[in-house]
Backbone as XML, in Angstrom:
<?xml version="1.0"?>
<chain id="A" units="angstrom">
  <residue number="1" name="ALA">
    <atom name="N" x="25.631" y="297.545" z="209.071"/>
    <atom name="CA" x="25.317" y="297.181" z="207.705"/>
    <atom name="C" x="24.862" y="295.726" z="207.634"/>
  </residue>
  <residue number="2" name="ARG">
    <atom name="N" x="25.505" y="294.850" z="208.372"/>
    <atom name="CA" x="25.155" y="293.431" z="208.318"/>
    <atom name="C" x="23.715" y="293.196" z="208.759"/>
  </residue>
  <residue number="3" name="ARG">
    <atom name="N" x="23.292" y="293.866" z="209.834"/>
    <atom name="CA" x="21.913" y="293.693" z="210.312"/>
    <atom name="C" x="20.910" y="294.135" z="209.261"/>
  </residue>
  <residue number="4" name="LEU">
    <atom name="N" x="21.181" y="295.249" z="208.579"/>
    <atom name="CA" x="20.274" y="295.742" z="207.543"/>
    <atom name="C" x="20.232" y="294.757" z="206.375"/>
  </residue>
  <residue number="5" name="ILE">
    <atom name="N" x="21.371" y="294.273" z="205.945"/>
    <atom name="CA" x="21.430" y="293.307" z="204.850"/>
    <atom name="C" x="20.621" y="292.066" z="205.215"/>
  </residue>
  <residue number="6" name="ASP">
    <atom name="N" x="20.779" y="291.577" z="206.437"/>
    <atom name="CA" x="20.034" y="290.401" z="206.883"/>
    <atom name="C" x="18.537" y="290.688" z="206.970"/>
  </residue>
  <residue number="7" name="ARG">
    <atom name="N" x="18.173" y="291.839" z="207.519"/>
    <atom name="CA" x="16.760" y="292.197" z="207.678"/>
    <atom name="C" x="16.060" y="292.299" z="206.329"/>
  </residue>
  <residue number="8" name="LEU">
    <atom name="N" x="16.773" y="292.799" z="205.324"/>
    <atom name="CA" x="16.192" y="292.946" z="203.990"/>
    <atom name="C" x="16.200" y="291.638" z="203.204"/>
  </residue>
  <residue number="9" name="GLY">
    <atom name="N" x="16.844" y="290.617" z="203.749"/>
    <atom name="CA" x="16.890" y="289.332" z="203.076"/>
    <atom name="C" x="17.717" y="289.349" z="201.796"/>
  </residue>
  <residue number="10" name="LEU">
    <atom name="N" x="18.745" y="290.187" z="201.764"/>
    <atom name="CA" x="19.604" y="290.282" z="200.582"/>
    <atom name="C" x="20.642" y="289.174" z="200.635"/>
  </residue>
  <residue number="11" name="ARG">
    <atom name="N" x="20.572" y="288.270" z="199.703"/>
    <atom name="CA" x="21.527" y="287.159" z="199.673"/>
    <atom name="C" x="22.747" y="287.548" z="198.842"/>
  </residue>
  <residue number="12" name="GLY">
    <atom name="N" x="23.891" y="287.052" z="199.256"/>
    <atom name="CA" x="25.108" y="287.289" z="198.495"/>
    <atom name="C" x="25.801" y="288.603" z="198.804"/>
  </residue>
  <residue number="13" name="PHE">
    <atom name="N" x="25.314" y="289.356" z="199.786"/>
    <atom name="CA" x="25.964" y="290.608" z="200.165"/>
    <atom name="C" x="26.908" y="290.357" z="201.330"/>
  </residue>
  <residue number="14" name="ALA">
    <atom name="N" x="28.099" y="290.898" z="201.243"/>
    <atom name="CA" x="29.057" y="290.835" z="202.344"/>
    <atom name="C" x="29.302" y="292.251" z="202.832"/>
  </residue>
  <residue number="15" name="SER">
    <atom name="N" x="29.626" y="292.387" z="204.078"/>
    <atom name="CA" x="29.920" y="293.691" z="204.658"/>
    <atom name="C" x="31.335" y="293.645" z="205.235"/>
  </residue>
  <residue number="16" name="PHE">
    <atom name="N" x="32.152" y="294.581" z="204.820"/>
    <atom name="CA" x="33.536" y="294.639" z="205.292"/>
    <atom name="C" x="33.764" y="295.988" z="205.963"/>
  </residue>
  <residue number="17" name="ILE">
    <atom name="N" x="34.300" y="295.959" z="207.157"/>
    <atom name="CA" x="34.572" y="297.183" z="207.904"/>
    <atom name="C" x="36.045" y="297.175" z="208.289"/>
  </residue>
  <residue number="18" name="ASP">
    <atom name="N" x="36.733" y="298.260" z="207.962"/>
    <atom name="CA" x="38.160" y="298.390" z="208.248"/>
    <atom name="C" x="38.332" y="299.060" z="209.614"/>
  </residue>
  <residue number="19" name="ARG">
    <atom name="N" x="37.906" y="298.367" z="210.664"/>
    <atom name="CA" x="37.900" y="298.942" z="212.014"/>
    <atom name="C" x="39.274" y="299.428" z="212.472"/>
  </residue>
  <residue number="20" name="ASP">
    <atom name="N" x="40.305" y="298.709" z="212.095"/>
    <atom name="CA" x="41.651" y="299.050" z="212.560"/>
    <atom name="C" x="42.409" y="299.955" z="211.602"/>
  </residue>
  <residue number="21" name="GLY">
    <atom name="N" x="41.767" y="300.352" z="210.490"/>
    <atom name="CA" x="42.412" y="301.242" z="209.535"/>
    <atom name="C" x="43.601" y="300.618" z="208.829"/>
  </residue>
  <residue number="22" name="LEU">
    <atom name="N" x="43.595" y="299.313" z="208.668"/>
    <atom name="CA" x="44.717" y="298.646" z="208.010"/>
    <atom name="C" x="44.745" y="298.942" z="206.513"/>
  </residue>
  <residue number="23" name="VAL">
    <atom name="N" x="43.564" y="299.161" z="205.921"/>
    <atom name="CA" x="43.483" y="299.421" z="204.484"/>
    <atom name="C" x="43.328" y="300.911" z="204.210"/>
  </residue>
  <residue number="24" name="ALA">
    <atom name="N" x="42.469" y="301.557" z="204.948"/>
    <atom name="CA" x="42.081" y="302.933" z="204.627"/>
    <atom name="C" x="42.754" y="303.972" z="205.505"/>
  </residue>
  <residue number="25" name="SER">
    <atom name="N" x="44.052" y="303.893" z="205.649"/>
    <atom name="CA" x="44.736" y="304.891" z="206.470"/>
    <atom name="C" x="45.733" y="305.717" z="205.658"/>
  </residue>
  <residue number="26" name="GLY">
    <atom name="N" x="45.445" y="305.868" z="204.370"/>
    <atom name="CA" x="46.268" y="306.718" z="203.521"/>
    <atom name="C" x="47.652" y="306.148" z="203.294"/>
  </residue>
  <residue number="27" name="PRO">
    <atom name="N" x="48.661" y="307.025" z="203.266"/>
    <atom name="CA" x="50.027" y="306.566" z="202.986"/>
    <atom name="C" x="50.567" y="305.595" z="204.033"/>
  </residue>
  <residue number="28" name="LYS">
    <atom name="N" x="49.949" y="305.564" z="205.207"/>
    <atom name="CA" x="50.409" y="304.666" z="206.278"/>
    <atom name="C" x="49.713" y="303.306" z="206.230"/>
  </residue>
  <residue number="29" name="SER">
    <atom name="N" x="48.915" y="303.070" z="205.214"/>
    <atom name="CA" x="48.167" y="301.815" z="205.114"/>
    <atom name="C" x="49.104" y="300.619" z="205.206"/>
  </residue>
  <residue number="30" name="GLN">
    <atom name="N" x="48.689" y="299.635" z="205.998"/>
    <atom name="CA" x="49.465" y="298.409" z="206.141"/>
    <atom name="C" x="49.092" y="297.395" z="205.065"/>
  </residue>
  <residue number="31" name="VAL">
    <atom name="N" x="47.948" y="297.606" z="204.415"/>
    <atom name="CA" x="47.447" y="296.717" z="203.371"/>
    <atom name="C" x="47.096" y="297.573" z="202.166"/>
  </residue>
  <residue number="32" name="GLN">
    <atom name="N" x="47.483" y="297.141" z="200.976"/>
    <atom name="CA" x="47.166" y="297.894" z="199.763"/>
    <atom name="C" x="45.658" y="297.934" z="199.553"/>
  </residue>
  <residue number="33" name="THR">
    <atom name="N" x="45.145" y="299.078" z="199.177"/>
    <atom name="CA" x="43.704" y="299.203" z="198.941"/>
    <atom name="C" x="43.315" y="298.433" z="197.693"/>
  </residue>
  <residue number="34" name="PRO">
    <atom name="N" x="42.207" y="297.681" z="197.756"/>
    <atom name="CA" x="41.771" y="296.916" z="196.587"/>
    <atom name="C" x="41.153" y="297.789" z="195.507"/>
  </residue>
  <residue number="35" name="PHE">
    <atom name="N" x="40.815" y="299.037" z="195.849"/>
    <atom name="CA" x="40.277" y="300.000" z="194.898"/>
    <atom name="C" x="40.545" y="301.385" z="195.454"/>
  </residue>
  <residue number="36" name="GLN">
    <atom name="N" x="40.446" y="302.384" z="194.604"/>
    <atom name="CA" x="40.775" y="303.749" z="195.013"/>
    <atom name="C" x="39.807" y="304.265" z="196.062"/>
  </residue>
  <residue number="37" name="LEU">
    <atom name="N" x="40.343" y="304.939" z="197.068"/>
    <atom name="CA" x="39.528" y="305.560" z="198.112"/>
    <atom name="C" x="39.427" y="307.052" z="197.831"/>
  </residue>
  <residue number="38" name="TYR">
    <atom name="N" x="38.198" y="307.566" z="197.817"/>
    <atom name="CA" x="37.957" y="308.965" z="197.498"/>
    <atom name="C" x="37.663" y="309.809" z="198.726"/>
  </residue>
  <residue number="39" name="GLY">
    <atom name="N" x="37.235" y="309.220" z="199.799"/>
    <atom name="CA" x="36.879" y="309.961" z="200.996"/>
    <atom name="C" x="36.387" y="308.999" z="202.057"/>
  </residue>
  <residue number="40" name="MET">
    <atom name="N" x="36.130" y="309.521" z="203.210"/>
    <atom name="CA" x="35.653" y="308.675" z="204.299"/>
    <atom name="C" x="34.399" y="309.296" z="204.870"/>
  </residue>
  <residue number="41" name="PRO">
    <atom name="N" x="33.355" y="308.592" z="205.181"/>
    <atom name="CA" x="33.241" y="307.158" z="204.901"/>
    <atom name="C" x="33.037" y="306.902" z="203.414"/>
  </residue>
  <residue number="42" name="MET">
    <atom name="N" x="33.249" y="305.659" z="203.034"/>
    <atom name="CA" x="33.157" y="305.262" z="201.629"/>
    <atom name="C" x="32.402" y="303.948" z="201.547"/>
  </residue>
  <residue number="43" name="SER">
    <atom name="N" x="31.453" y="303.865" z="200.638"/>
    <atom name="CA" x="30.706" y="302.614" z="200.426"/>
    <atom name="C" x="30.916" y="302.171" z="198.991"/>
  </residue>
  <residue number="44" name="TYR">
    <atom name="N" x="31.124" y="300.875" z="198.808"/>
    <atom name="CA" x="31.323" y="300.295" z="197.481"/>
    <atom name="C" x="30.348" y="299.154" z="197.261"/>
  </residue>
  <residue number="45" name="VAL">
    <atom name="N" x="29.958" y="298.961" z="196.021"/>
    <atom name="CA" x="29.262" y="297.745" z="195.610"/>
    <atom name="C" x="30.266" y="296.988" z="194.761"/>
  </residue>
  <residue number="46" name="VAL">
    <atom name="N" x="30.565" y="295.776" z="195.176"/>
    <atom name="CA" x="31.533" y="294.940" z="194.468"/>
    <atom name="C" x="30.771" y="293.729" z="193.938"/>
  </residue>
  <residue number="47" name="ASP">
    <atom name="N" x="30.885" y="293.463" z="192.634"/>
    <atom name="CA" x="30.136" y="292.351" z="192.048"/>
    <atom name="C" x="30.775" y="291.011" z="192.382"/>
  </residue>
  <residue number="48" name="ALA">
    <atom name="N" x="30.134" y="289.934" z="191.941"/>
    <atom name="CA" x="30.582" y="288.581" z="192.267"/>
    <atom name="C" x="31.966" y="288.275" z="191.716"/>
  </residue>
  <residue number="49" name="ARG">
    <atom name="N" x="32.406" y="289.022" z="190.708"/>
    <atom name="CA" x="33.737" y="288.816" z="190.138"/>
    <atom name="C" x="34.797" y="289.692" z="190.800"/>
  </residue>
  <residue number="50" name="GLY">
    <atom name="N" x="34.403" y="290.447" z="191.826"/>
    <atom name="CA" x="35.347" y="291.301" z="192.532"/>
    <atom name="C" x="35.561" y="292.659" z="191.894"/>
  </residue>
  <residue number="51" name="ARG">
    <atom name="N" x="34.700" y="293.027" z="190.945"/>
    <atom name="CA" x="34.817" y="294.334" z="190.281"/>
    <atom name="C" x="33.955" y="295.363" z="190.997"/>
  </residue>
  <residue number="52" name="THR">
    <atom name="N" x="34.441" y="296.583" z="191.069"/>
    <atom name="CA" x="33.668" y="297.659" z="191.664"/>
    <atom name="C" x="32.549" y="298.043" z="190.707"/>
  </residue>
  <residue number="53" name="ALA">
    <atom name="N" x="31.302" y="297.879" z="191.168"/>
    <atom name="CA" x="30.139" y="298.193" z="190.342"/>
    <atom name="C" x="29.613" y="299.594" z="190.626"/>
  </residue>
  <residue number="54" name="GLY">
    <atom name="N" x="30.013" y="300.174" z="191.731"/>
    <atom name="CA" x="29.585" y="301.518" z="192.085"/>
    <atom name="C" x="30.173" y="301.920" z="193.421"/>
  </residue>
  <residue number="55" name="HIS">
    <atom name="N" x="30.136" y="303.202" z="193.701"/>
    <atom name="CA" x="30.635" y="303.678" z="194.988"/>
    <atom name="C" x="29.913" y="304.950" z="195.390"/>
  </residue>
  <residue number="56" name="LEU">
    <atom name="N" x="29.984" y="305.240" z="196.674"/>
    <atom name="CA" x="29.388" y="306.448" z="197.226"/>
    <atom name="C" x="30.356" y="307.016" z="198.251"/>
  </residue>
  <residue number="57" name="ALA">
    <atom name="N" x="30.791" y="308.253" z="198.031"/>
    <atom name="CA" x="31.664" y="308.930" z="198.995"/>
    <atom name="C" x="30.790" y="309.697" z="199.977"/>
  </residue>
  <residue number="58" name="GLY">
    <atom name="N" x="31.099" y="309.569" z="201.241"/>
    <atom name="CA" x="30.353" y="310.285" z="202.262"/>
    <atom name="C" x="29.367" y="309.379" z="202.977"/>
  </residue>
  <residue number="59" name="ALA">
    <atom name="N" x="28.695" y="309.961" z="203.941"/>
    <atom name="CA" x="27.741" y="309.201" z="204.748"/>
    <atom name="C" x="26.538" y="308.795" z="203.906"/>
  </residue>
  <residue number="60" name="ALA">
    <atom name="N" x="26.005" y="307.620" z="204.203"/>
    <atom name="CA" x="24.830" y="307.120" z="203.495"/>
    <atom name="C" x="23.825" y="306.596" z="204.509"/>
  </residue>
  <residue number="61" name="ASP">
    <atom name="N" x="22.568" y="306.863" z="204.263"/>
    <atom name="CA" x="21.505" y="306.291" z="205.080"/>
    <atom name="C" x="20.964" y="305.093" z="204.317"/>
  </residue>
  <residue number="62" name="TRP">
    <atom name="N" x="21.473" y="303.918" z="204.640"/>
    <atom name="CA" x="21.122" y="302.707" z="203.898"/>
    <atom name="C" x="19.730" y="302.206" z="204.224"/>
  </residue>
  <residue number="63" name="GLY">
    <atom name="N" x="19.014" y="302.875" z="205.120"/>
    <atom name="CA" x="17.649" y="302.487" z="205.452"/>
    <atom name="C" x="16.593" y="303.213" z="204.650"/>
  </residue>
  <residue number="64" name="THR">
    <atom name="N" x="17.000" y="304.118" z="203.762"/>
    <atom name="CA" x="16.013" y="304.861" z="202.958"/>
    <atom name="C" x="15.450" y="303.960" z="201.864"/>
  </residue>
  <residue number="65" name="PRO">
    <atom name="N" x="14.242" y="304.262" z="201.386"/>
    <atom name="CA" x="13.670" y="303.466" z="200.292"/>
    <atom name="C" x="14.572" y="303.426" z="199.053"/>
  </residue>
  <residue number="66" name="GLU">
    <atom name="N" x="15.236" y="304.530" z="198.745"/>
    <atom name="CA" x="16.119" y="304.579" z="197.576"/>
    <atom name="C" x="17.314" y="303.636" z="197.745"/>
  </residue>
  <residue number="67" name="ALA">
    <atom name="N" x="17.907" y="303.643" z="198.935"/>
    <atom name="CA" x="19.061" y="302.782" z="199.196"/>
    <atom name="C" x="18.653" y="301.316" z="199.173"/>
  </residue>
  <residue number="68" name="ILE">
    <atom name="N" x="17.479" y="301.019" z="199.692"/>
    <atom name="CA" x="16.994" y="299.638" z="199.695"/>
    <atom name="C" x="16.747" y="299.163" z="198.267"/>
  </residue>
  <residue number="69" name="ARG">
    <atom name="N" x="16.167" y="300.002" z="197.418"/>
    <atom name="CA" x="15.980" y="299.654" z="196.005"/>
    <atom name="C" x="17.335" y="299.434" z="195.331"/>
  </residue>
  <residue number="70" name="PHE">
    <atom name="N" x="18.299" y="300.275" z="195.654"/>
    <atom name="CA" x="19.649" y="300.167" z="195.110"/>
    <atom name="C" x="20.253" y="298.800" z="195.447"/>
  </residue>
  <residue number="71" name="MET">
    <atom name="N" x="20.151" y="298.390" z="196.710"/>
    <atom name="CA" x="20.716" y="297.107" z="197.118"/>
    <atom name="C" x="19.966" y="295.939" z="196.486"/>
  </residue>
  <residue number="72" name="HIS">
    <atom name="N" x="18.653" y="296.043" z="196.384"/>
    <atom name="CA" x="17.886" y="294.975" z="195.743"/>
    <atom name="C" x="18.258" y="294.853" z="194.265"/>
  </residue>
  <residue number="73" name="TYR">
    <atom name="N" x="18.530" y="295.966" z="193.612"/>
    <atom name="CA" x="18.956" y="295.937" z="192.218"/>
    <atom name="C" x="20.230" y="295.103" z="192.067"/>
  </residue>
  <residue number="74" name="PHE">
    <atom name="N" x="21.218" y="295.370" z="192.909"/>
    <atom name="CA" x="22.481" y="294.636" z="192.816"/>
    <atom name="C" x="22.324" y="293.200" z="193.290"/>
  </residue>
  <residue number="75" name="ALA">
    <atom name="N" x="21.401" y="292.919" z="194.193"/>
    <atom name="CA" x="21.157" y="291.540" z="194.623"/>
    <atom name="C" x="20.634" y="290.716" z="193.454"/>
  </residue>
  <residue number="76" name="ARG">
    <atom name="N" x="19.803" y="291.304" z="192.597"/>
    <atom name="CA" x="19.280" y="290.604" z="191.421"/>
    <atom name="C" x="20.373" y="290.385" z="190.393"/>
  </residue>
  <residue number="77" name="GLU">
    <atom name="N" x="21.313" y="291.339" z="190.310"/>
    <atom name="CA" x="22.378" y="291.249" z="189.311"/>
    <atom name="C" x="23.337" y="290.097" z="189.612"/>
  </residue>
  <residue number="78" name="GLY">
    <atom name="N" x="23.519" y="289.782" z="190.904"/>
    <atom name="CA" x="24.497" y="288.765" z="191.296"/>
    <atom name="C" x="24.021" y="287.399" z="190.953"/>
  </residue>
</chain>
């Protein structure tokens, strides 16, 4: 995700990956989830104030024209 964000020149986007499952491991989570998890994989758009602006449950192809327009929309909003 980070490489795509950089390649598209989207400023203000951060990418967070829970590689160790500390947040997204259900009832065994070691860290409280900052927002509700609906499925895995899960993608969220979080605004500059830390509010969830949107989410997508399931796999996403972030390289599609639609996904790129989606990210550019939120980049302008920030």
